[in-house]
N, C-alpha and C positions, 0 to 999 in steps of 0.2 A: 509425456513428462517434460520433454524439452520445450514444448509450446508453452506449458505452464509457467516455465522459468522466464522465457522470452516475454510472456503476456505481464508477468510481474514487473520486469524490467520497463516495460512500457509505460505501465501504470505510474511507476516512480519517477520516471521522466517526466511524465504529463503533470505530475505534482510539483516538482521542483520548478518547472516551467511557471507554472501559475504562482508559485511562491515568489519567484523573482519578479514578476509582473506586479504583484501586491506591493512588494517591498519598495517599488519606485515611488509609491506615493509616501513614503517615509522619508524620502530625500527633499521633500517640501517642508520648510521650517515654519512653525508658528512662533517664531522669537520676534521680539520686539513690540508685542502689542500692549505692554505695560500690564496694568490690572484688568482691563475690560476689553482689550483690543483696539483701542483708540490711538496706542502709541505715545499718549500722554508723557512729557518730560523726558522722551528718549531723543538721541541723536538722529537728525534727519538721514544720516547714512548708516546707522547703526545695523539695520536688517542686512544690508549689502554686505557691509564689512564682516559681520559675523559669519554669514553663509560663506563668504570667499575664505576666511581663517579656518573655518570647520572642513571646508572642502579640501584645503591644502593638508590638514592635520590627518584627515581621514581617507584621503585619496579617492574621494567619492564627489560627484558633481551635486552639490546641494544648492538650494535657491530658497529664497524667502516666499512665504504663503502671499498670494495675491490678496486675500481678504483675511486679516488677522482675528477679526472678531468670530468669523466661521472656523478658522482653524483652532481657536482656543475652545469653541463650545463642542466640538465633534471630535471624537475620539476614533472615528471610522476607518481611518487609515490604519490604526494599530489592531482594531477588531477584524480587519479585512485580512491582515497577515496571520493573525492568531487563528481565523477560520481556515485559512489555507494549510497552516501546520495542522490544524485539527484534522482536516480531511486526509492529510499525509499520514497522521498517526492512525486515523480510522483504518486505512488500508493496510499499513504496516501490521497493525494488529490482526487483522484478517489473515494476512499472508503468514504470520507467525501461528496463527492457528492451523491453516493448512500445513504447514511444516510439520508440526506435531502430530496431525492426523495421519498424513503420509507416512511418518516415522513410527506410528503405532505399531505395537507388536512385543516380540517378533513372532508370537504364534496366533494371537487371536485378534490381531489388528491389521492394518493395510500392508504396512513394512514396504512400501515402493521405493523408499528412499532410506539412505543411512545418514543420520546427522552424526558429525563428529564429536564424540564424548570429550568434555572438557573440564570434568572433575570426577573423583571418585563416585562410585553410584551409591546405591542404598547401603546403610548400615546394617540392615537384616537381611537384605536379598543379595548374595554374591553375583557379581556380572551384571547387575542391573545397573543403567545410566539413565539420567532425566534430560529432556530437552531444554536446559536450563537458558540457553541463549535465547530460544524462542519465547520462553516463559518470561524471561528478563524484558523482552523487547515488548510484549504484550503489557507489562506492568508500566513501564515508561510511557507507553501509548496511551493507556488510562489516565495517566498523570496529566499528560498534555492536554487531553480532551477535557479533564477536570479544569486546569488552568484557563482553557478557552472559555469555559462556562462562567468562571469568575471575571474574565476580562469582559465579557459582554454584559455582565452585571453591573461592573464598575463603571463601564463607559456610559451607562444611562443613568448613572447615580449622581452625576454632577448637576448643579443648578446654574442656569444661566452660562456665564463664562468661568464659573468657578469648579473646576474638575478636581476635587479633593481626592479622587480616588486614583489619580495618576501613578502614585507610587506602586499601588498594587498591579497596575496594568504594566509598568515597566517591568516590575520584579518577574511576574508571571511570564511575559513574553519572553524576555531575556533568558529565563531558565528553561523554557520550553525550546528555544533554539539549541541551548546547550545540551540538554539531556538527550533530546531526540537526535541531534546530530551525532553525539557521542556513541549512543546506541545504535545507530546505523553502521557507523564505522566497525564497532565490536561484532556486530552480526554479521557483517560482511567477512571480517578476518577470522573470526572463531567459528563460524557456522556455514555461510553460504559457499564460501571458497572451497571447503572440505565435504560437500555433500556428495555422495555417490548413490547412483540409480541401481536398484535391484531389477535389472533387465529381464531375467527370467520370469521373475514374480509379475512384473508389469505385463509381460507378453501374455502370460496365463490369464491374468485378469481380463485382459482386451479379448482374447480368444475365446473365453468363457463367458462372455457378456452377450446376454439374449438381445440386447440393444442392436447388435449387427444385422439381425433379421430385417431392421429396417431398409438398411441398404440393398437386401435382395428383393424386396417387395416389386419394384418396377421389372424385374428379370423373371420372376417365378410365380408372380400373382399374390395377391393378398391371402387367399385360402392356404395356399402351399406354404406361404410364409409362417402363417399363424400354426399350421400343423407341425412345421418343423421345430418352432420356438417350444411348442408343447412337448414334443418328443425330447428335444434337449433338456428340458426341465426335468421330465420325468427319469431319462435314462442316464444323464450326465454326459452324454456324447456331444461333441463340438457340433456347431452349426455347419461347419465344413464337412465333417465327416458325413452327417445326415444327408446333406444335399448331393454329395457324390454317390452315397449309397443309393438314393432314390433316382440317381440319372437326371436330375434337374438341370444341371449345368456341367459343362467338362471342367476339368482342373485348370486349364489356362484361363478360361473366361472367369471362373470363380475367385481366382488370384488376383483379377484385375479388380473386379466388384469388392472384394474384401481386403483391398490395400490398406492395411492398418495405419501405415506411415502418412499416406495421402489423406486418409480419414481424419487424422489427427490434426491436418493443417487448417488454418483459415481458408474461406473461397478465395480463388483466383490466386493462389500462391503455387 
């Protein structure tokens, strides 16, 4: 379970790095091109002065685009940032589904973790609560993915230097940043930080998994491993118990081979 959380953290960190890299293209300003990118009737220093003033106001290093006609025609920098946000939203939605699945139960689901309840439960089922923070996260992520689709369509809908769809691009991109940022902050505070693991249940699942027989294969042979898996399935006995009963390995060697914590780690860790 711990490795799952570390993996999720790495996934989100990688996405944030890609978003920062994509956002650097937004610091190149397509201002000063006038109507068609030629700069007709603009002051010769307009581009540099505007970039300097905006840099001071925003505290960000901005610069004028080297080719204004290209900057006016292509909305690629905005599409790139939106795509990076969409990818983040896609994995955040997937993680929210994982959380809901791992918390499912308490009797007929996995119930490997306990999500913190944040509101009264069902009006008809006393004691029931819903994973509302994970559900909220998924809905916001779907909205961000929808915004990205609209941005992609709007970016290709301009003619020549006239991009009349820029208001939609600006609105959707800004709103995506706002709602996804707020969502991740709320999910962290009201859900992630309060998650507890059901250690006994996780251990029981791991010990009862027939997949563990794969680790035994090099030590007891394929046929023995297959027979043990079959017996475990038929009798409900654990693989450890059957291996010891058959005298195929001693307890010390078996403990090393079926070291569950080590098996849950990535290679070379």
